[in-house]
C-alpha positions as CSV (number, residue, x, y, z in Angstrom):
1,M,-10.3,9.8,-7.5
2,S,-13.1,9.8,-4.9
3,F,-14.3,6.6,-3.2
4,L,-17.9,7.0,-4.7
5,K,-16.5,7.7,-8.2
6,T,-14.3,4.7,-7.9
7,I,-17.2,2.4,-7.0
8,K,-19.3,3.8,-9.7
9,N,-16.6,3.2,-12.4
10,L,-16.3,-0.5,-11.5
11,T,-18.1,-3.0,-13.7
12,S,-20.9,-5.1,-12.2
13,P,-18.7,-8.2,-11.7
14,Q,-16.0,-6.1,-10.0
15,R,-18.5,-4.5,-7.6
16,S,-20.0,-7.9,-6.8
17,A,-16.5,-9.2,-5.9
18,V,-15.9,-6.1,-3.7
19,I,-19.3,-6.5,-1.9
20,A,-18.9,-10.2,-1.3
21,S,-15.3,-9.9,0.1
22,F,-16.3,-6.9,2.2
23,L,-19.3,-8.7,3.7
24,G,-17.3,-11.8,4.2
25,W,-14.7,-9.9,6.2
26,T,-17.4,-8.0,8.0
27,L,-19.2,-11.1,9.2
28,D,-16.0,-12.9,10.0
29,A,-14.9,-10.0,12.2
30,F,-18.4,-9.9,13.7
31,D,-18.1,-13.5,14.8
32,F,-14.6,-12.9,16.2
33,F,-15.5,-9.8,18.2
34,I,-18.6,-11.3,19.9
35,V,-16.1,-13.0,22.3
36,V,-14.5,-9.7,23.4
37,F,-17.9,-8.4,24.6
38,V,-18.8,-11.4,26.7
39,L,-15.6,-12.5,28.3
40,N,-17.0,-11.7,31.7
41,S,-20.3,-13.6,31.1
42,I,-18.5,-16.7,29.7
43,A,-16.1,-16.7,32.7
44,G,-19.1,-16.5,35.1
45,D,-21.0,-19.4,33.4
46,F,-17.9,-21.6,33.3
47,H,-16.7,-20.6,36.8
48,S,-13.4,-19.4,35.4
49,T,-11.4,-16.2,35.1
50,I,-11.3,-13.5,32.4
51,K,-7.7,-14.5,31.7
52,D,-8.6,-18.1,31.2
53,V,-11.4,-17.2,28.8
54,S,-9.2,-14.7,27.0
55,Y,-7.2,-17.7,25.7
56,A,-10.1,-18.1,23.3
57,I,-8.8,-15.0,21.6
58,T,-5.3,-16.4,21.7
59,L,-6.3,-19.8,20.2
60,T,-8.3,-18.1,17.4
61,L,-5.4,-15.9,16.5
62,A,-2.9,-18.8,16.8
63,M,-4.9,-21.1,14.5
64,R,-5.5,-18.6,11.8
65,P,-2.2,-19.3,9.9
66,L,-3.2,-22.9,9.5
67,G,-6.5,-21.8,7.9
68,A,-4.7,-19.2,5.7
69,F,-2.3,-21.9,4.4
70,I,-5.0,-24.5,3.8
71,F,-7.6,-22.3,2.2
72,G,-4.9,-20.2,0.4
73,W,-3.5,-23.4,-1.2
74,L,-7.0,-24.5,-2.2
75,A,-7.7,-21.1,-3.7
76,D,-4.5,-21.1,-5.7
77,R,-5.3,-24.6,-7.0
78,Y,-9.1,-24.6,-7.4
79,G,-10.0,-20.9,-7.6
80,R,-11.0,-18.1,-5.2
81,H,-14.7,-18.4,-5.7
82,P,-15.6,-21.9,-4.4
83,V,-13.0,-21.8,-1.6
84,L,-14.4,-18.5,-0.3
85,M,-17.9,-20.1,-0.1
86,A,-16.6,-23.2,1.7
87,D,-14.6,-21.1,4.2
88,I,-17.6,-18.9,5.1
89,L,-19.8,-22.0,5.7
90,L,-17.1,-23.5,8.0
91,F,-16.6,-20.5,10.3
92,S,-20.4,-20.2,10.6
93,L,-20.6,-23.8,11.8
94,F,-17.9,-23.2,14.4
95,E,-19.8,-20.1,15.6
96,L,-22.9,-22.2,16.1
97,G,-20.9,-24.8,18.0
98,S,-19.5,-22.1,20.3
99,A,-23.1,-21.2,21.3
100,C,-23.6,-24.8,22.5
101,A,-20.3,-25.4,24.3
102,P,-21.0,-27.2,27.6
103,N,-17.7,-26.1,29.3
104,L,-14.6,-23.9,28.8
105,T,-12.5,-26.7,27.3
106,I,-14.9,-27.4,24.5
107,F,-15.5,-23.7,24.0
108,L,-11.7,-23.2,23.6
109,I,-11.5,-26.1,21.1
110,L,-14.3,-24.6,19.1
111,R,-12.7,-21.2,19.0
112,A,-9.5,-22.8,17.8
113,G,-11.5,-24.4,14.9
114,F,-13.1,-21.0,14.2
115,G,-9.6,-19.6,14.0
116,I,-8.8,-22.0,11.2
117,A,-11.8,-21.0,9.2
118,M,-11.3,-17.3,9.9
119,G,-7.7,-17.5,8.8
120,G,-8.8,-18.4,5.3
121,E,-11.3,-15.7,4.6
122,W,-9.1,-12.5,4.4
123,G,-6.4,-13.8,2.0
124,V,-8.8,-15.5,-0.4
125,G,-11.3,-12.6,-0.4
126,S,-8.6,-9.9,-0.8
127,S,-6.9,-11.7,-3.6
128,L,-10.2,-12.1,-5.4
129,V,-10.9,-8.4,-5.2
130,M,-7.4,-7.1,-6.0
131,E,-7.1,-9.4,-9.0
132,T,-10.5,-8.3,-10.3
133,I,-10.4,-4.5,-9.9
134,P,-8.3,-2.0,-11.9
135,A,-4.8,-1.3,-10.5
136,K,-5.5,2.4,-10.1
137,A,-8.5,1.6,-7.8
138,R,-6.5,-0.7,-5.4
139,G,-5.6,1.8,-2.7
140,I,-9.2,3.2,-2.5
141,I,-10.9,-0.2,-2.5
142,S,-8.2,-1.5,-0.1
143,G,-9.2,1.1,2.4
144,F,-12.9,0.2,2.0
145,L,-12.3,-3.6,2.0
146,Q,-10.3,-3.7,5.2
147,Q,-12.9,-1.7,7.0
148,G,-15.2,-4.7,6.8
149,Y,-13.3,-5.6,9.9
150,A,-14.3,-2.4,11.7
151,V,-17.9,-2.8,10.4
152,G,-17.9,-6.3,11.9
153,Y,-16.8,-5.0,15.2
154,L,-19.4,-2.2,14.9
155,C,-22.1,-4.8,14.2
156,A,-21.0,-6.8,17.2
157,A,-21.2,-3.7,19.4
158,I,-24.7,-3.0,18.2
159,V,-25.9,-6.6,18.7
160,F,-24.3,-6.6,22.1
161,W,-26.2,-3.4,23.0
162,L,-29.6,-4.5,21.7
163,A,-29.6,-8.3,21.9
164,Y,-27.4,-9.3,24.8
165,P,-29.8,-8.5,27.6
166,L,-32.4,-10.6,25.8
167,V,-30.4,-13.6,24.5
168,G,-27.2,-13.7,26.7
169,W,-23.8,-14.7,25.4
170,R,-24.9,-18.0,23.8
171,G,-27.6,-16.2,21.8
172,M,-24.9,-13.8,20.6
173,F,-23.1,-16.7,19.0
174,V,-26.3,-18.0,17.4
175,I,-26.8,-14.7,15.7
176,G,-23.2,-15.1,14.5
177,V,-24.4,-17.9,12.2
178,I,-25.9,-15.3,9.8
179,P,-22.8,-15.2,7.6
180,A,-23.7,-18.6,6.1
181,L,-26.4,-16.8,4.1
182,L,-23.7,-14.8,2.3
183,V,-22.8,-18.0,0.4
184,L,-26.0,-17.6,-1.6
185,Y,-24.9,-14.2,-2.8
186,I,-21.4,-15.3,-3.7
187,R,-22.8,-18.4,-5.6
188,S,-25.2,-16.3,-7.7
189,Q,-23.4,-12.9,-8.2
190,V,-19.6,-13.3,-7.9
191,A,-17.4,-14.4,-10.8
192,E,-14.0,-16.1,-10.5
193,S,-10.9,-14.0,-10.4
194,P,-9.9,-13.2,-14.0
195,V,-6.2,-13.4,-13.1
196,W,-6.7,-16.8,-11.6
197,V,-8.6,-18.0,-14.7
198,K,-5.8,-16.8,-17.0
199,Q,-3.1,-18.4,-14.9
200,Q,-4.8,-21.5,-13.6
201,H,-2.7,-23.9,-15.7
202,R,0.6,-22.3,-14.7
203,A,2.6,-24.6,-12.4
204,R,2.5,-23.7,-8.8
205,N,5.1,-24.9,-6.3
206,M,4.2,-23.1,-3.1
207,L,7.3,-24.1,-1.2
208,R,9.6,-23.2,-4.1
209,S,7.9,-19.8,-4.5
210,I,8.3,-19.1,-0.7
211,A,11.9,-20.3,-0.8
212,D,12.7,-18.1,-3.8
213,N,11.2,-15.1,-1.9
214,W,12.3,-16.0,1.7
215,K,13.5,-12.5,2.6
216,L,10.2,-11.0,1.5
217,F,8.3,-13.8,3.3
218,I,10.1,-13.1,6.6
219,Y,9.8,-9.4,6.3
220,V,6.0,-9.5,5.6
221,I,5.5,-11.8,8.6
222,I,7.3,-9.3,10.9
223,L,5.3,-6.5,9.3
224,M,2.0,-8.3,9.9
225,A,3.0,-9.1,13.5
226,C,3.3,-5.4,14.0
227,F,0.0,-4.6,12.4
228,N,-1.9,-7.3,14.2
229,A,-0.4,-6.2,17.6
230,F,-1.4,-2.6,16.6
231,S,-5.0,-3.6,15.9
232,H,-5.7,-6.4,18.5
233,G,-3.7,-4.5,21.2
234,T,-6.1,-1.5,20.9
235,Q,-9.3,-3.4,20.3
236,D,-9.6,-6.9,21.9
237,L,-9.5,-5.7,25.6
238,Y,-11.1,-2.3,25.0
239,P,-14.6,-3.4,26.2
240,T,-13.0,-5.1,29.2
241,F,-10.9,-1.9,29.9
242,L,-14.1,0.2,29.9
243,Q,-15.9,-2.2,32.2
244,Q,-13.0,-2.9,34.6
245,Q,-11.3,0.5,34.6
246,H,-14.3,2.8,34.3
247,N,-17.2,0.6,35.6
248,L,-19.3,1.5,32.5
249,D,-22.5,-0.5,31.8
250,H,-23.1,-2.5,28.7
251,T,-25.0,0.4,26.9
252,Q,-22.1,2.8,27.5
253,I,-19.5,0.2,26.4
254,S,-21.5,-0.4,23.2
255,L,-21.8,3.3,22.4
256,L,-18.0,3.9,22.8
257,T,-17.2,0.8,20.7
258,I,-19.5,2.0,18.0
259,I,-17.8,5.4,18.0
260,A,-14.4,3.8,17.9
261,N,-15.4,1.8,14.8
262,L,-16.9,4.7,13.1
263,G,-13.5,6.3,13.4
264,A,-11.9,3.1,12.1
265,I,-14.1,3.1,9.0
266,A,-13.4,6.8,8.3
267,G,-9.7,6.3,8.8
268,G,-9.4,3.2,6.6
269,I,-11.0,4.8,3.7
270,T,-9.1,8.1,4.2
271,F,-5.7,6.5,4.3
272,G,-6.5,4.1,1.5
273,I,-7.3,7.0,-0.8
274,L,-4.2,8.8,0.5
275,S,-2.0,5.8,-0.3
276,E,-2.8,6.2,-4.0
277,R,-1.4,9.7,-3.9
278,I,1.6,9.4,-1.5
279,G,2.4,5.7,-1.7
280,R,1.6,2.7,0.6
281,R,4.5,3.1,3.0
282,R,4.2,6.8,3.5
283,A,0.4,6.5,4.2
284,I,1.1,3.8,6.8
285,V,3.9,5.6,8.6
286,L,1.8,8.8,8.7
287,A,-1.2,6.9,10.3
288,A,1.0,5.2,12.9
289,A,2.8,8.4,13.8
290,C,-0.6,10.2,14.3
291,S,-1.7,7.4,16.7
292,L,1.1,8.4,19.1
293,A,-0.5,11.8,19.5
294,I,-3.8,10.3,20.7
295,I,-2.7,7.4,22.9
296,Y,-2.9,9.4,26.2
297,V,-6.4,10.7,25.5
298,W,-7.5,7.2,24.4
299,A,-6.1,5.4,27.5
300,Y,-6.3,8.0,30.3
301,S,-9.4,10.1,29.8
302,T,-11.9,10.1,32.6
303,T,-15.1,11.4,31.0
304,I,-17.3,9.8,28.5
305,A,-16.9,12.6,26.1
306,M,-13.1,12.4,26.1
307,L,-13.1,8.6,26.0
308,A,-15.3,8.9,22.9
309,C,-12.9,11.3,21.3
310,G,-9.9,9.1,22.1
311,A,-11.7,6.0,20.8
312,F,-12.7,7.6,17.6
313,F,-9.3,9.1,16.7
314,M,-7.3,6.1,18.0
315,Q,-9.1,3.7,15.6
316,F,-9.0,6.4,12.9
317,T,-5.3,6.1,12.9
318,V,-4.9,2.4,13.7
319,Q,-7.4,1.2,11.0
320,G,-6.1,4.0,8.8
321,A,-2.8,2.2,8.6
322,W,-4.6,-1.1,8.1
323,G,-6.6,0.3,5.2
324,V,-3.5,0.2,3.0
325,I,-2.7,-3.4,3.8
326,P,-5.0,-5.4,1.4
327,A,-3.5,-3.5,-1.6
328,H,0.1,-3.5,-0.2
329,L,0.2,-7.2,0.6
330,N,-1.3,-8.3,-2.7
331,E,1.1,-6.1,-4.6
332,L,4.1,-7.5,-2.7
333,S,2.9,-11.1,-3.2
334,P,4.4,-13.5,-5.8
335,S,1.8,-13.9,-8.6
336,S,1.7,-17.7,-8.6
337,I,0.7,-17.9,-4.9
338,R,-1.3,-14.7,-4.4
339,G,-4.2,-16.8,-2.9
340,T,-1.8,-18.1,-0.2
341,F,0.9,-15.5,0.4
342,P,-1.1,-12.5,1.7
343,G,-3.4,-14.4,4.0
344,F,-0.7,-16.9,5.2
345,T,1.8,-14.1,6.1
346,Y,-0.9,-12.0,7.7
347,Q,-2.0,-14.9,9.9
348,L,1.6,-15.9,10.8
349,G,1.9,-12.4,12.1
350,N,-1.2,-13.0,14.1
351,F,0.3,-16.2,15.5
352,L,3.4,-14.3,16.7
353,I,1.2,-11.9,18.8
354,S,-1.5,-14.4,19.8
355,M,-0.6,-14.2,23.4
356,L,-1.0,-10.4,23.5
357,A,-4.5,-10.4,25.2
358,P,-3.4,-12.6,28.2
359,Y,-0.2,-10.6,28.4
360,Q,-2.1,-7.3,28.6
361,V,-4.4,-8.7,31.2
362,E,-1.4,-9.8,33.3
363,L,0.4,-6.5,32.8
364,A,-2.7,-4.6,34.0
365,A,-3.0,-7.0,37.0
366,S,0.6,-6.4,37.9
367,H,-0.1,-2.7,38.1
368,G,-3.2,-2.9,40.4
369,G,-5.7,-3.6,37.6
370,D,-4.5,-0.6,35.5
371,Y,-5.7,-1.4,32.0
372,S,-4.8,2.2,30.9
373,F,-1.2,1.5,31.6
374,A,-1.3,-1.9,29.8
375,L,-3.0,-0.7,26.7
376,A,-1.1,2.6,26.4
377,T,2.3,0.9,26.9
378,S,1.7,-1.8,24.3
379,A,0.2,0.8,21.8
380,I,3.2,3.1,22.1
381,I,5.7,0.3,21.6
382,V,3.9,-1.2,18.7
383,A,3.3,2.1,16.9
384,L,7.0,2.9,17.0
385,I,8.1,-0.5,15.9
386,T,5.6,-0.4,13.0
387,I,7.0,2.9,11.8
388,I,10.5,1.4,11.8
389,V,9.5,-1.8,10.0
390,V,7.5,-0.1,7.4
391,G,10.2,2.4,6.8
392,L,12.8,-0.3,6.2
393,G,10.5,-2.1,3.6
394,H,9.6,-1.4,0.0
395,E,6.4,-1.3,-2.0
396,R,5.1,-2.2,-5.5
397,K,2.3,0.2,-5.9
398,G,0.4,-0.3,-9.1
399,V,2.3,-3.5,-10.2
400,S,0.5,-5.6,-12.9
401,F,-1.1,-8.8,-11.7
402,N,-1.2,-10.3,-15.2
403,N,2.5,-11.1,-15.5
């Protein structure tokens, strides 16, 4: 089944849930990636170093599990719909606060708060969608839904290209408040998850459910640590790599990042569709294996054309693997805590790799500022480990959510 045919066959409430969750993840990612474009500017204004400011990324990633737990628990108890709205409002407020930070310490605290809010959006939004759409559409919609992340990065690149020279880094964060408007759409157009409505009176003991599925819980955390290292390790320092390694200007950096995210969007949808045919694990392993073939071009090219080629195909494979994850995690999740389990394990994986950006900066510095070496080394290691971890796991493709 094609992507467009799948979307056409959805009912109006199902399409509204998909649109709302996609836009929520898009705008969430947009707010997150603003930081990666302006690390240098923030460091200059606060008389600090890129490494010190990069801890903003670390703190955001580290605090996301707390948000996933809090908002996931609330979503399992009170429903996906109201909690998703509250979460989007909260991360918009933290984004506005970031624009007004008077010093690096306050900025880091605000980015930690943003991480709590960001941690809640993915799990709540993905469970709302996966519980609303038909089982046969999960892989295809999963690939589309996850690419809200790439579209958010793409939007951040476009805004950086067009608006940064006019508004500076603080103005970028002010623009990041736009997601608050999405709440109006969710309030008026999006219905509650039918699965949650059916099961809302069922007793939910989160800790008991986790204890009963502890092996799965640990496995998925490890799985998501691999995936988050795969994604953040190839994205977060990419603009810095282009600036520091290749001395590109902000227009060139924006263009290459846009190309990378176009590849991500294409890859996520492609492998999401493929996962309906060959299974979730096989699609992920194939994408990760293909990434190994492009790493050298991505990290060591010296011309704009080859850098663009490497950027496109690297993110085609990385986000191709990621495109399977919303469906895969929701299918693996225990039914009684589906609002909590996918997002919480996802963000605990983020926590485990939250020091990756400072580590990559340090690794590059230890090799004479060689960001190519730092990015390529981490990408190779993570891709290989991901293939092994996914290969050792299992899947529940097409499982019923109504049991």
